C-alpha positions as CSV (number, residue, x, y, z in Angstrom):
1,X,95.0,84.8,120.1
2,X,96.0,82.0,122.3
3,X,96.1,78.4,120.8
4,X,92.8,77.7,122.5
5,X,91.1,80.8,121.1
6,X,92.4,80.0,117.7
7,X,91.1,76.4,117.8
8,X,87.7,77.5,119.1
9,X,87.5,80.2,116.2
10,X,88.7,77.9,113.4
11,X,87.6,74.5,114.4
12,X,84.4,74.7,112.4
13,X,84.9,73.1,108.8
14,X,83.2,76.1,107.4
15,X,85.8,78.4,108.9
16,X,88.6,76.2,107.7
17,X,87.2,76.4,104.1
18,X,86.7,80.2,104.3
19,X,88.6,81.7,107.2
20,X,87.8,85.3,106.3
21,X,84.4,85.6,108.1
22,X,85.7,83.7,111.1
23,X,88.7,86.1,111.3
24,X,86.5,89.2,111.0
25,X,84.2,87.8,113.8
26,X,87.2,87.2,116.1
27,X,88.7,90.7,115.3
28,X,85.4,92.5,115.9
29,X,85.1,90.7,119.3
30,X,88.7,91.5,120.2
31,X,88.1,95.2,119.2
32,X,84.9,95.3,121.3
33,X,86.9,93.8,124.2
34,X,89.6,96.2,123.9
35,X,92.2,93.5,123.2
36,X,92.7,94.4,119.5
37,X,94.0,98.0,119.0
38,X,95.3,99.9,116.0
39,X,94.9,102.7,113.6
40,X,92.7,103.4,110.7
41,X,93.5,105.7,107.7
42,X,90.7,107.4,105.8
43,X,90.4,109.0,102.4
44,X,87.2,111.1,102.1
45,X,85.5,109.4,105.0
46,X,86.3,105.9,103.6
47,X,88.6,103.5,105.5
48,X,91.6,102.8,103.3
49,X,94.0,101.3,105.7
50,X,94.6,99.5,109.1
51,X,97.6,99.0,111.3
52,X,97.4,96.7,114.3
53,X,99.6,98.3,117.0
54,X,99.3,97.3,120.6
55,X,101.4,97.0,123.8
56,X,103.4,93.8,123.5
57,X,102.3,92.8,126.9
58,X,98.7,92.5,125.7
59,X,99.6,89.6,123.3
60,X,99.4,86.0,124.5
61,X,102.7,84.6,125.9
62,X,102.0,81.4,123.9
63,X,100.5,82.5,120.6
64,X,98.9,80.2,118.1
65,X,101.9,80.9,115.7
66,X,104.8,78.9,117.3
67,X,107.4,80.9,115.4
68,X,106.2,84.5,115.9
69,X,106.3,85.8,119.6
70,X,104.6,89.2,119.7
71,X,104.4,89.1,123.5
72,X,107.0,90.9,125.8
73,X,106.7,91.6,129.5
74,X,105.0,94.9,130.4
75,X,108.3,96.3,131.9
76,X,109.9,96.2,128.5
77,X,107.4,99.0,127.6
78,X,107.3,98.1,123.8
79,X,104.5,98.7,121.3
80,X,104.2,95.9,118.6
81,X,103.2,96.6,115.0
82,X,101.8,93.3,113.9
83,X,100.1,93.9,110.5
84,X,99.0,96.4,107.9
85,X,96.0,96.1,105.7
86,X,95.8,98.8,102.9
87,X,93.1,99.0,100.2
88,X,94.5,97.8,96.9
89,X,94.0,101.1,95.1
90,X,95.8,103.0,97.9
91,X,98.9,100.9,98.1
92,X,102.3,102.4,97.3
93,X,101.0,105.9,98.2
94,X,102.5,106.3,101.7
95,X,99.5,105.1,103.7
96,X,101.4,102.4,105.6
97,X,104.2,104.9,106.2
98,X,101.8,107.4,107.6
99,X,100.2,104.8,109.8
100,X,103.6,103.7,111.1
101,X,104.7,107.2,111.7
102,X,101.6,107.8,113.8
103,X,102.3,104.7,115.9
104,X,105.8,106.0,116.6
105,X,104.5,109.5,117.5
106,X,101.9,108.1,119.8
107,X,104.2,105.6,121.4
108,X,106.7,108.3,122.3
109,X,103.8,110.4,123.8
110,X,102.7,107.3,125.7
111,X,106.1,106.7,127.3
112,X,107.0,103.6,125.3
113,X,110.7,102.7,125.1
114,X,110.5,101.1,121.6
115,X,108.3,100.2,118.8
116,X,108.8,96.7,117.3
117,X,107.7,95.2,113.9
118,X,107.9,91.7,112.6
119,X,108.3,91.7,108.8
120,X,108.9,88.7,106.7
121,X,112.0,89.0,104.6
122,X,111.5,88.3,101.0
123,X,112.0,90.2,97.8
124,X,108.6,89.5,96.3
125,X,105.5,90.8,98.1
126,X,102.2,88.9,98.2
127,X,98.6,89.9,98.7
128,X,98.4,88.1,102.0
129,X,101.8,89.4,103.2
130,X,100.5,91.9,105.7
131,X,103.4,92.5,108.1
132,X,104.7,95.3,105.9
133,X,108.0,95.2,104.0
134,X,111.3,95.5,105.8
135,X,112.0,98.7,103.8
136,X,109.0,100.3,105.4
137,X,110.6,99.8,108.8
138,X,114.0,100.9,107.6
139,X,112.9,104.1,106.1
140,X,111.2,105.1,109.4
141,X,114.2,104.5,111.5
142,X,114.0,100.9,112.6
143,X,117.0,98.6,112.8
144,X,117.0,94.9,112.6
145,X,117.3,93.4,116.1
146,X,117.2,89.8,115.0
147,X,116.4,87.5,112.1
148,X,115.3,83.9,112.1
149,X,114.0,81.7,109.3
150,X,113.3,84.7,107.0
151,X,111.5,86.6,109.7
152,X,113.0,89.8,111.1
153,X,112.3,91.7,114.4
154,X,112.7,95.4,113.6
155,X,113.1,97.9,116.5
156,X,113.0,101.6,116.8
157,X,114.2,102.9,120.2
158,X,112.3,105.9,121.3
159,X,114.3,107.2,124.2
């Protein structure tokens, strides 16, 4: 989201107290508009995981997070993996790895030059820490392109 979109979505005091419903509403609208793209993982017809993966050119050039720049010009032909959400009882079972591998496979088929991820570098994982651990990217062939203030940019070249 742009800063303006973020402000409009979360300016309401109720949204500030409980951002979950506001976030869901924004995500539903972005999916409907084709702005938010990603992958779902299912187990027996039930959704157990989500991976937000989109062309970097589709992200705002000036995001609401001042320190995380998902955007890159279209000519770079990079796909960004922004977050994972895995159901608690399906974590540590390879769901995120399977989602990331599918992103890589599809990005290659679609002619992307690279896939880029943005994990936060820390030893302890938190419930809200949805960028995926750095080891997830490393085990799927990504290398660290940069690091700043505990945040890494991981890149897997596809060509």
